[in-house]
Biopython code that builds the backbone (N, CA, C, O; Angstrom):
import numpy as np
from Bio.PDB.StructureBuilder import StructureBuilder

atoms = [
    (1, "UNK", "N", (-5.106, -13.167, -5.936)),
    (1, "UNK", "CA", (-3.940, -13.335, -5.100)),
    (1, "UNK", "C", (-4.103, -12.441, -3.882)),
    (1, "UNK", "O", (-4.780, -11.414, -3.942)),
    (2, "UNK", "N", (-3.486, -12.832, -2.783)),
    (2, "UNK", "CA", (-3.611, -12.070, -1.541)),
    (2, "UNK", "C", (-2.337, -11.288, -1.266)),
    (2, "UNK", "O", (-1.229, -11.809, -1.397)),
    (3, "UNK", "N", (-2.513, -10.024, -0.882)),
    (3, "UNK", "CA", (-1.393, -9.200, -0.433)),
    (3, "UNK", "C", (-1.709, -8.729, 0.982)),
    (3, "UNK", "O", (-2.874, -8.587, 1.355)),
    (4, "UNK", "N", (-0.671, -8.492, 1.754)),
    (4, "UNK", "CA", (-0.816, -8.017, 3.125)),
    (4, "UNK", "C", (-0.738, -6.495, 3.117)),
    (4, "UNK", "O", (0.134, -5.919, 2.466)),
    (5, "UNK", "N", (-1.635, -5.853, 3.830)),
    (5, "UNK", "CA", (-1.706, -4.391, 3.849)),
    (5, "UNK", "C", (-1.293, -3.858, 5.213)),
    (5, "UNK", "O", (-1.721, -4.369, 6.248)),
    (6, "UNK", "N", (-0.456, -2.824, 5.205)),
    (6, "UNK", "CA", (-0.090, -2.084, 6.414)),
    (6, "UNK", "C", (-0.256, -0.609, 6.102)),
    (6, "UNK", "O", (0.173, -0.144, 5.046)),
    (7, "UNK", "N", (-0.861, 0.116, 6.992)),
    (7, "UNK", "CA", (-0.966, 1.560, 6.839)),
    (7, "UNK", "C", (-0.567, 2.173, 8.163)),
    (7, "UNK", "O", (-0.742, 1.561, 9.216)),
    (8, "UNK", "N", (-0.035, 3.373, 8.113)),
    (8, "UNK", "CA", (0.514, 3.992, 9.306)),
    (8, "UNK", "C", (-0.075, 5.372, 9.539)),
    (8, "UNK", "O", (-0.483, 6.064, 8.606)),
    (9, "UNK", "N", (-0.109, 5.749, 10.794)),
    (9, "UNK", "CA", (-0.436, 7.094, 11.271)),
    (9, "UNK", "C", (-1.768, 7.617, 10.775)),
    (9, "UNK", "O", (-2.816, 7.039, 11.061)),
    (10, "UNK", "N", (-1.726, 8.708, 10.034)),
    (10, "UNK", "CA", (-2.938, 9.463, 9.717)),
    (10, "UNK", "C", (-3.653, 9.021, 8.449)),
    (10, "UNK", "O", (-4.585, 9.694, 8.009)),
    (11, "UNK", "N", (-3.249, 7.929, 7.861)),
    (11, "UNK", "CA", (-3.933, 7.470, 6.649)),
    (11, "UNK", "C", (-5.338, 6.985, 6.992)),
    (11, "UNK", "O", (-5.577, 6.515, 8.105)),
    (12, "UNK", "N", (-6.261, 7.094, 6.051)),
    (12, "UNK", "CA", (-7.638, 6.656, 6.314)),
    (12, "UNK", "C", (-7.686, 5.183, 6.726)),
    (12, "UNK", "O", (-6.923, 4.364, 6.212)),
    (13, "UNK", "N", (-8.578, 4.854, 7.645)),
    (13, "UNK", "CA", (-8.644, 3.472, 8.153)),
    (13, "UNK", "C", (-9.403, 2.535, 7.215)),
    (13, "UNK", "O", (-10.442, 1.989, 7.586)),
    (14, "UNK", "N", (-8.890, 2.351, 6.016)),
    (14, "UNK", "CA", (-9.557, 1.485, 5.040)),
    (14, "UNK", "C", (-8.827, 0.155, 4.896)),
    (14, "UNK", "O", (-8.812, -0.439, 3.818)),
    (15, "UNK", "N", (-8.221, -0.309, 5.992)),
    (15, "UNK", "CA", (-7.515, -1.575, 5.930)),
    (15, "UNK", "C", (-8.532, -2.709, 5.863)),
    (15, "UNK", "O", (-9.463, -2.747, 6.667)),
    (16, "UNK", "N", (-8.369, -3.627, 4.924)),
    (16, "UNK", "CA", (-9.335, -4.720, 4.798)),
    (16, "UNK", "C", (-9.265, -5.685, 5.980)),
    (16, "UNK", "O", (-8.306, -5.681, 6.751)),
    (17, "UNK", "N", (-10.287, -6.500, 6.099)),
    (17, "UNK", "CA", (-10.352, -7.497, 7.163)),
    (17, "UNK", "C", (-9.111, -8.377, 7.136)),
    (17, "UNK", "O", (-8.662, -8.804, 6.073)),
    (18, "UNK", "N", (-8.557, -8.645, 8.324)),
    (18, "UNK", "CA", (-7.358, -9.480, 8.487)),
    (18, "UNK", "C", (-6.127, -8.897, 7.796)),
    (18, "UNK", "O", (-5.149, -9.608, 7.567)),
    (19, "UNK", "N", (-6.171, -7.602, 7.461)),
    (19, "UNK", "CA", (-5.037, -6.932, 6.809)),
    (19, "UNK", "C", (-4.620, -7.601, 5.502)),
    (19, "UNK", "O", (-3.452, -7.538, 5.119)),
    (20, "UNK", "N", (-5.558, -8.235, 4.823)),
    (20, "UNK", "CA", (-5.281, -8.892, 3.553)),
    (20, "UNK", "C", (-6.230, -8.337, 2.495)),
    (20, "UNK", "O", (-7.399, -8.065, 2.767)),
    (21, "UNK", "N", (-5.705, -8.176, 1.298)),
    (21, "UNK", "CA", (-6.510, -7.686, 0.187)),
    (21, "UNK", "C", (-6.382, -8.677, -0.963)),
    (21, "UNK", "O", (-5.274, -9.027, -1.370)),
    (22, "UNK", "N", (-7.504, -9.121, -1.475)),
    (22, "UNK", "CA", (-7.520, -10.047, -2.608)),
    (22, "UNK", "C", (-7.587, -9.219, -3.890)),
    (22, "UNK", "O", (-8.568, -8.515, -4.128)),
    (23, "UNK", "N", (-6.543, -9.306, -4.711)),
    (23, "UNK", "CA", (-6.476, -8.529, -5.952)),
    (23, "UNK", "C", (-6.171, -9.459, -7.121)),
    (23, "UNK", "O", (-5.703, -10.582, -6.937)),
    (24, "UNK", "N", (-6.444, -8.976, -8.309)),
    (24, "UNK", "CA", (-6.161, -9.750, -9.521)),
    (24, "UNK", "C", (-4.662, -9.775, -9.801)),
    (24, "UNK", "O", (-3.938, -8.849, -9.434)),
    (25, "UNK", "N", (-4.215, -10.815, -10.439)),
    (25, "UNK", "CA", (-2.824, -10.897, -10.866)),
    (25, "UNK", "C", (-2.525, -9.710, -11.774)),
    (25, "UNK", "O", (-3.339, -9.360, -12.629)),
    (26, "UNK", "N", (-1.360, -9.091, -11.593)),
    (26, "UNK", "CA", (-0.981, -7.934, -12.393)),
    (26, "UNK", "C", (-1.382, -6.603, -11.785)),
    (26, "UNK", "O", (-1.107, -5.552, -12.364)),
    (27, "UNK", "N", (-2.034, -6.630, -10.620)),
    (27, "UNK", "CA", (-2.425, -5.386, -9.945)),
    (27, "UNK", "C", (-1.180, -4.627, -9.503)),
    (27, "UNK", "O", (-0.213, -5.228, -9.035)),
    (28, "UNK", "N", (-1.207, -3.304, -9.653)),
    (28, "UNK", "CA", (-0.080, -2.465, -9.237)),
    (28, "UNK", "C", (-0.329, -1.896, -7.839)),
    (28, "UNK", "O", (-1.448, -1.934, -7.328)),
    (29, "UNK", "N", (0.732, -1.371, -7.237)),
    (29, "UNK", "CA", (0.606, -0.722, -5.931)),
    (29, "UNK", "C", (-0.353, 0.460, -6.015)),
    (29, "UNK", "O", (-1.138, 0.690, -5.095)),
    (30, "UNK", "N", (-0.295, 1.206, -7.105)),
    (30, "UNK", "CA", (-1.194, 2.346, -7.289)),
    (30, "UNK", "C", (-2.649, 1.925, -7.379)),
    (30, "UNK", "O", (-3.529, 2.602, -6.848)),
    (31, "UNK", "N", (-2.906, 0.809, -8.051)),
    (31, "UNK", "CA", (-4.279, 0.304, -8.136)),
    (31, "UNK", "C", (-4.780, -0.134, -6.764)),
    (31, "UNK", "O", (-5.944, 0.084, -6.426)),
    (32, "UNK", "N", (-3.908, -0.747, -5.979)),
    (32, "UNK", "CA", (-4.285, -1.137, -4.616)),
    (32, "UNK", "C", (-4.586, 0.104, -3.777)),
    (32, "UNK", "O", (-5.524, 0.102, -2.980)),
    (33, "UNK", "N", (-3.798, 1.159, -3.955)),
    (33, "UNK", "CA", (-4.059, 2.418, -3.239)),
    (33, "UNK", "C", (-5.442, 2.950, -3.597)),
    (33, "UNK", "O", (-6.181, 3.414, -2.729)),
    (34, "UNK", "N", (-5.786, 2.882, -4.872)),
    (34, "UNK", "CA", (-7.097, 3.353, -5.325)),
    (34, "UNK", "C", (-8.217, 2.524, -4.688)),
    (34, "UNK", "O", (-9.219, 3.077, -4.235)),
    (35, "UNK", "N", (-8.048, 1.218, -4.654)),
    (35, "UNK", "CA", (-9.034, 0.334, -4.028)),
    (35, "UNK", "C", (-9.241, 0.720, -2.566)),
    (35, "UNK", "O", (-10.365, 0.695, -2.065)),
    (36, "UNK", "N", (-8.148, 1.080, -1.884)),
    (36, "UNK", "CA", (-8.199, 1.411, -0.457)),
    (36, "UNK", "C", (-8.500, 2.885, -0.199)),
    (36, "UNK", "O", (-8.556, 3.317, 0.952)),
    (37, "UNK", "N", (-8.694, 3.655, -1.269)),
    (37, "UNK", "CA", (-9.011, 5.085, -1.155)),
    (37, "UNK", "C", (-7.905, 5.875, -0.448)),
    (37, "UNK", "O", (-8.181, 6.718, 0.405)),
    (38, "UNK", "N", (-6.653, 5.592, -0.812)),
    (38, "UNK", "CA", (-5.498, 6.308, -0.269)),
    (38, "UNK", "C", (-4.927, 7.172, -1.381)),
    (38, "UNK", "O", (-4.669, 6.681, -2.481)),
    (39, "UNK", "N", (-4.726, 8.462, -1.101)),
    (39, "UNK", "CA", (-4.210, 9.390, -2.119)),
    (39, "UNK", "C", (-2.700, 9.237, -2.255)),
    (39, "UNK", "O", (-1.962, 9.368, -1.279)),
    (40, "UNK", "N", (-2.255, 8.961, -3.463)),
    (40, "UNK", "CA", (-0.841, 8.665, -3.700)),
    (40, "UNK", "C", (0.078, 9.863, -3.529)),
    (40, "UNK", "O", (1.237, 9.688, -3.153)),
    (41, "UNK", "N", (-0.398, 11.073, -3.792)),
    (41, "UNK", "CA", (0.467, 12.252, -3.718)),
    (41, "UNK", "C", (0.978, 12.498, -2.301)),
    (41, "UNK", "O", (1.988, 13.177, -2.117)),
    (42, "UNK", "N", (0.306, 11.966, -1.325)),
    (42, "UNK", "CA", (0.670, 12.214, 0.068)),
    (42, "UNK", "C", (1.251, 10.978, 0.746)),
    (42, "UNK", "O", (1.385, 10.956, 1.969)),
    (43, "UNK", "N", (1.595, 9.955, -0.023)),
    (43, "UNK", "CA", (1.911, 8.661, 0.569)),
    (43, "UNK", "C", (3.168, 8.030, -0.012)),
    (43, "UNK", "O", (3.383, 8.036, -1.224)),
    (44, "UNK", "N", (3.993, 7.486, 0.878)),
    (44, "UNK", "CA", (5.162, 6.700, 0.498)),
    (44, "UNK", "C", (4.720, 5.239, 0.427)),
    (44, "UNK", "O", (4.043, 4.750, 1.332)),
    (45, "UNK", "N", (5.097, 4.549, -0.634)),
    (45, "UNK", "CA", (4.721, 3.147, -0.829)),
    (45, "UNK", "C", (5.936, 2.266, -0.546)),
    (45, "UNK", "O", (7.035, 2.528, -1.035)),
    (46, "UNK", "N", (5.723, 1.224, 0.245)),
    (46, "UNK", "CA", (6.753, 0.223, 0.491)),
    (46, "UNK", "C", (6.196, -1.143, 0.103)),
    (46, "UNK", "O", (5.083, -1.497, 0.491)),
    (47, "UNK", "N", (6.965, -1.902, -0.654)),
    (47, "UNK", "CA", (6.598, -3.278, -0.979)),
    (47, "UNK", "C", (7.682, -4.170, -0.389)),
    (47, "UNK", "O", (8.849, -4.088, -0.772)),
    (48, "UNK", "N", (7.285, -5.013, 0.537)),
    (48, "UNK", "CA", (8.222, -5.892, 1.249)),
    (48, "UNK", "C", (9.352, -5.088, 1.891)),
    (48, "UNK", "O", (10.504, -5.521, 1.917)),
    (49, "UNK", "N", (8.999, -3.906, 2.409)),
    (49, "UNK", "CA", (9.953, -3.071, 3.129)),
    (49, "UNK", "C", (10.842, -2.199, 2.265)),
    (49, "UNK", "O", (11.715, -1.507, 2.791)),
    (50, "UNK", "N", (10.647, -2.211, 0.957)),
    (50, "UNK", "CA", (11.483, -1.442, 0.032)),
    (50, "UNK", "C", (10.616, -0.406, -0.687)),
    (50, "UNK", "O", (9.512, -0.713, -1.137)),
    (51, "UNK", "N", (11.131, 0.831, -0.790)),
    (51, "UNK", "CA", (10.390, 1.898, -1.470)),
    (51, "UNK", "C", (10.035, 1.454, -2.886)),
    (51, "UNK", "O", (10.858, 0.877, -3.596)),
    (52, "UNK", "N", (8.793, 1.735, -3.282)),
    (52, "UNK", "CA", (8.319, 1.351, -4.619)),
    (52, "UNK", "C", (7.425, 2.443, -5.171)),
    (52, "UNK", "O", (6.838, 3.219, -4.416)),
    (53, "UNK", "N", (7.324, 2.500, -6.476)),
    (53, "UNK", "CA", (6.433, 3.446, -7.134)),
    (53, "UNK", "C", (5.053, 2.841, -7.316)),
    (53, "UNK", "O", (4.865, 1.640, -7.122)),
    (54, "UNK", "N", (4.084, 3.673, -7.690)),
    (54, "UNK", "CA", (2.722, 3.184, -7.875)),
    (54, "UNK", "C", (2.577, 2.205, -9.040)),
    (54, "UNK", "O", (1.575, 1.496, -9.133)),
    (55, "UNK", "N", (3.575, 2.164, -9.929)),
    (55, "UNK", "CA", (3.504, 1.250, -11.069)),
    (55, "UNK", "C", (4.082, -0.135, -10.761)),
    (55, "UNK", "O", (4.118, -1.002, -11.634)),
    (56, "UNK", "N", (4.527, -0.338, -9.539)),
    (56, "UNK", "CA", (5.102, -1.630, -9.139)),
    (56, "UNK", "C", (4.019, -2.706, -9.171)),
    (56, "UNK", "O", (2.991, -2.578, -8.505)),
    (57, "UNK", "N", (4.250, -3.752, -9.937)),
    (57, "UNK", "CA", (3.308, -4.873, -10.014)),
    (57, "UNK", "C", (3.488, -5.737, -8.772)),
    (57, "UNK", "O", (4.603, -6.100, -8.398)),
    (58, "UNK", "N", (2.364, -6.055, -8.147)),
    (58, "UNK", "CA", (2.384, -6.828, -6.914)),
    (58, "UNK", "C", (2.353, -8.323, -7.205)),
    (58, "UNK", "O", (1.829, -8.772, -8.225)),
    (59, "UNK", "N", (2.930, -9.079, -6.275)),
    (59, "UNK", "CA", (2.939, -10.538, -6.361)),
    (59, "UNK", "C", (2.201, -11.126, -5.168)),
    (59, "UNK", "O", (2.088, -10.486, -4.123)),
    (60, "UNK", "N", (1.708, -12.332, -5.325)),
    (60, "UNK", "CA", (1.017, -13.010, -4.240)),
    (60, "UNK", "C", (1.897, -13.033, -2.991)),
    (60, "UNK", "O", (3.068, -13.409, -3.054)),
    (61, "UNK", "N", (1.323, -12.627, -1.855)),
    (61, "UNK", "CA", (2.044, -12.639, -0.590)),
    (61, "UNK", "C", (2.844, -11.387, -0.295)),
    (61, "UNK", "O", (3.416, -11.278, 0.789)),
    (62, "UNK", "N", (2.909, -10.432, -1.221)),
    (62, "UNK", "CA", (3.643, -9.189, -0.965)),
    (62, "UNK", "C", (3.065, -8.470, 0.245)),
    (62, "UNK", "O", (1.870, -8.554, 0.528)),
    (63, "UNK", "N", (3.948, -7.752, 0.960)),
    (63, "UNK", "CA", (3.539, -6.867, 2.051)),
    (63, "UNK", "C", (3.563, -5.447, 1.508)),
    (63, "UNK", "O", (4.622, -4.931, 1.152)),
    (64, "UNK", "N", (2.413, -4.826, 1.446)),
    (64, "UNK", "CA", (2.270, -3.480, 0.900)),
    (64, "UNK", "C", (1.991, -2.528, 2.049)),
    (64, "UNK", "O", (0.993, -2.676, 2.754)),
    (65, "UNK", "N", (2.876, -1.545, 2.242)),
    (65, "UNK", "CA", (2.726, -0.591, 3.338)),
    (65, "UNK", "C", (2.609, 0.818, 2.787)),
    (65, "UNK", "O", (3.231, 1.166, 1.784)),
    (66, "UNK", "N", (1.797, 1.623, 3.464)),
    (66, "UNK", "CA", (1.589, 3.022, 3.099)),
    (66, "UNK", "C", (1.951, 3.895, 4.289)),
    (66, "UNK", "O", (1.442, 3.694, 5.392)),
    (67, "UNK", "N", (2.835, 4.868, 4.064)),
    (67, "UNK", "CA", (3.272, 5.782, 5.116)),
    (67, "UNK", "C", (3.036, 7.200, 4.626)),
    (67, "UNK", "O", (3.429, 7.529, 3.506)),
    (68, "UNK", "N", (2.401, 8.060, 5.436)),
    (68, "UNK", "CA", (2.224, 9.450, 5.014)),
    (68, "UNK", "C", (3.582, 10.079, 4.708)),
    (68, "UNK", "O", (4.525, 9.924, 5.484)),
    (69, "UNK", "N", (3.687, 10.783, 3.592)),
    (69, "UNK", "CA", (4.958, 11.383, 3.172)),
    (69, "UNK", "C", (5.528, 12.308, 4.242)),
    (69, "UNK", "O", (6.740, 12.315, 4.461)),
    (70, "UNK", "N", (4.691, 13.079, 4.906)),
    (70, "UNK", "CA", (5.162, 13.998, 5.946)),
    (70, "UNK", "C", (5.786, 13.232, 7.101)),
    (70, "UNK", "O", (6.796, 13.667, 7.654)),
    (71, "UNK", "N", (5.204, 12.105, 7.473)),
    (71, "UNK", "CA", (5.756, 11.298, 8.560)),
    (71, "UNK", "C", (7.083, 10.682, 8.153)),
    (71, "UNK", "O", (8.010, 10.625, 8.961)),
    (72, "UNK", "N", (7.191, 10.220, 6.913)),
    (72, "UNK", "CA", (8.433, 9.624, 6.425)),
    (72, "UNK", "C", (9.555, 10.655, 6.424)),
    (72, "UNK", "O", (10.704, 10.317, 6.712)),
    (73, "UNK", "N", (9.237, 11.905, 6.105)),
    (73, "UNK", "CA", (10.240, 12.972, 6.077)),
    (73, "UNK", "C", (10.743, 13.312, 7.472)),
    (73, "UNK", "O", (11.867, 13.788, 7.627)),
    (74, "UNK", "N", (9.925, 13.072, 8.485)),
    (74, "UNK", "CA", (10.297, 13.396, 9.859)),
    (74, "UNK", "C", (11.051, 12.280, 10.549)),
    (74, "UNK", "O", (11.499, 12.465, 11.681)),
    (75, "UNK", "N", (11.212, 11.114, 9.909)),
    (75, "UNK", "CA", (11.896, 10.013, 10.581)),
    (75, "UNK", "C", (13.336, 9.895, 10.179)),
    (75, "UNK", "O", (14.042, 9.011, 10.664)),
]
sb = StructureBuilder()
sb.init_structure("model")
sb.init_model(0)
sb.init_chain("A")
sb.init_seg("    ")
for serial, (resi, resn, name, xyz) in enumerate(atoms, 1):
    if name == "N":
        sb.init_residue(resn, " ", resi, " ")
    sb.init_atom(name, np.array(xyz, "f"), 0.0, 1.0, " ", f" {name:<3s}", serial, name[0])
structure = sb.get_structure()
């Protein structure tokens, strides 16, 4: 299944081609972070614009965004 990836500011530039990531059904946000080499302790996760935990199971077509925690605290 394909999910859309967005990353912001100082996160590592590991965004896949066309901002889409092909993952297996049942993949969690945390597993996607691991695939993209993004450290969860420093990152706020948004799924379809709503805050989510790393255990959130992703669905086909979801928009997964990563925001550095420090940046989120300053907004």
